[in-house]
N, C-alpha and C positions, 0 to 999 in steps of 0.2 A: 770297860764297857765300850762297845761299838754302837753308836747311835745314828740311826738315819733320821734326816729332817726333811719333810716335805711341806713346802709353803704353797700358798694359794688362797684365793677367795673362797673356794669350795662352796660356789654358788650355781648349781649344788655339787656336792661331792658325788662322784660317778664311779662305775666299775673300771674305768681306766686308771683313775687315781689309785684304787686298791690294788690292781694288777701290777702297777709299776712298784708300789710299795712292797707287795709280796716278793716280786722278782729281786729286787734290790736286797731285801732281807735274806733271801735263800742264797743268792750268788756271793754276797759278802759276808755272811754269817754274822749279821747284825743282831744285837740283843733286842733292840726295839726300834720302832718307827715312832717319831713325833710329828704329829700333823700341826702345822703351825698356820692356823687361819689369819689372814691379813686383817688389820683393823682399818687402816686408811692408805691402801697402796698407792704410791706416787704416781705410778704409770697409768692407773685407772681412775684418776680424779674426775673425769667428765662422764664416767659410766654410772648408771644406776646400779647400786649393789644392795642385796638384801640386808636387813639389819643383822648384827652379829649373832643375837640370840637365835634367830632362825637357822642360820648357817651352822652354828654350834650344834643346835638340836639334831639337824640332819647328819652331821658328822659323828655324833655320839651314837646315833642309830646304825650308821654304817659300820661301826667298828666294835659294836657292843660284844661281839662274840669272839674277838681277837685280842687277848690279853697282852700281846706284844705290840699292839697298836695303842698310842696315847695321844693326848691332845695337850699343847701348850697354849695358854691364854696371853703369852707374852705380847704379841703383836696387837691384839685386841685391847689389852689394858693399857698399853702405852700410847700416850697422846701424840698427834702429829702423824706425819708420814711414816710408812713402814720401809725400812731399808734392810735388806737381807743382811748386810754385813753387821749392822747394829745388833740384830737378833742373834746371829752366831756368836758375837763377842759377849752378849749377855747370857746366852746358854752355856758357852764355855766358863764363863765365871761361876754360874750357878752349879754346874755339874763337876767342876774341879778338873785338875790337870790329867787325871786317869781316864777321862771320857774322851774318846775320838769321834768327831762328828763328820757325817757323810751328808752333804747337802744335795738332795735329789731334785733333778729338773729334767726337761726334755732337750733333745738335740737342738731344736730352734732356739731355746734360750741359751745354751752353750755356745752357739755360734755367735750370739750378740752380747755374751757375758762381759766382754771388754768395755762395753757402754754402761755397765752398772755402776752405781756409786761405790767408789773405793773398790773396785773389783780386785786390784792387787793384794789388798789386805783381806778381802774375803777368802781368796784361795790359800792364803796363809793360815787361817783360822780353821778350815775344814777341807776335806777332800769333796771333790765334785763328782757326782754320780749322774750321768746323762742317759736317758731312755729314749728309744726311737720315737719319732713323731711322723705320722703319714705325710708324704709329700716333701720330707726333707732327708738328704743324703747324710750318710754318716760323716760327721765333722773330722776334718783334717786336722789333727793336733799340731802338727808342724806348722801349718798355716796360721792356726790361732795363735802360736807362739809369737807371731810378728806383732800382734796387738796386744797380746797379753802375756808377757813373759813368766814362765814358770807354770803355765796351765798344762803343758803336757805331761809333767811329773805329778800333777795334783788330780788330774781328770781320769775317771774310769767310765768307759763306754759300754753300756748294756747293748745286746743285740736283739732283745725282746723284752717285754711284749710290744706290739705295734697295733694298738687298737685305735680305730677311727671314732673316737668319742670325744666331745667336748661339752662343757657346761653351755656354751652359746647355743648349740645344736639343741640341747635338752630344753633350754628355756624357750626356744623357738617351737620345739614339738609341743610343748604344753600350751602355749598361746594358740596353735593351730588345733588343738584337740587331738593330737596323735599320741600313741601309746609310748611310754617311756620305761616300762618295766624291764626291758632288756638292757637299758643303759644305766640304770641306778639300782642298788639294792632294793628289794621290795618294800621294806620299812620306809626307806627315803621317799619311794614312789606314793605310798599311802599318806605320808606326812604333806607332801606337796599338794595332793589332791584335797586332803582334809582342811588344809590352811589356805587353799586358793592361791598358792604362789605362782607368779610369772604371768597370770592370765591378762593382766593389763600393762604389762611391762612393755616399753616401747622397743622396737627393733633396734638391736645394736649396730 
């Protein structure tokens, strides 16, 4: 089994997330993609994050017609800060040695991966799949080797998609009364409107 893992707060999940997941699945012939919503991400402790049940509800709506997309509650159910290396270790233990994990992130995150908690251990547990992010040049793996030895052999660089969509922008659009239907799946847009999400959220 070749399994992609995409972490994030998904507040809200958007078309960019889904496009990257689909591209990774097709390019790498992955059997499935696990979406791993964060419970308490250590790097966003000062930000306001929607309750897990709302983020989960939107994620379920977004992937309901894609049987190869699944959700793991690992980080939401685990107390304390969420560290990617601990999540990959837990998934590896659950899925067994026959499962090969591919951790999906953006070029911007790959560039700073050496700063992550136990980054060296993380790249031994899984392959790293990096997708383009607007405003960021393709990472130079030889340069990244200087900070994180071994990354060049463990990283896979995708050349698409490059969609300029972010959850921060979507929350801002909602707050300003602008349409978001082109940025998120229709069912997610309806959920946001129905539940009044992000209307009173402070500017990030």
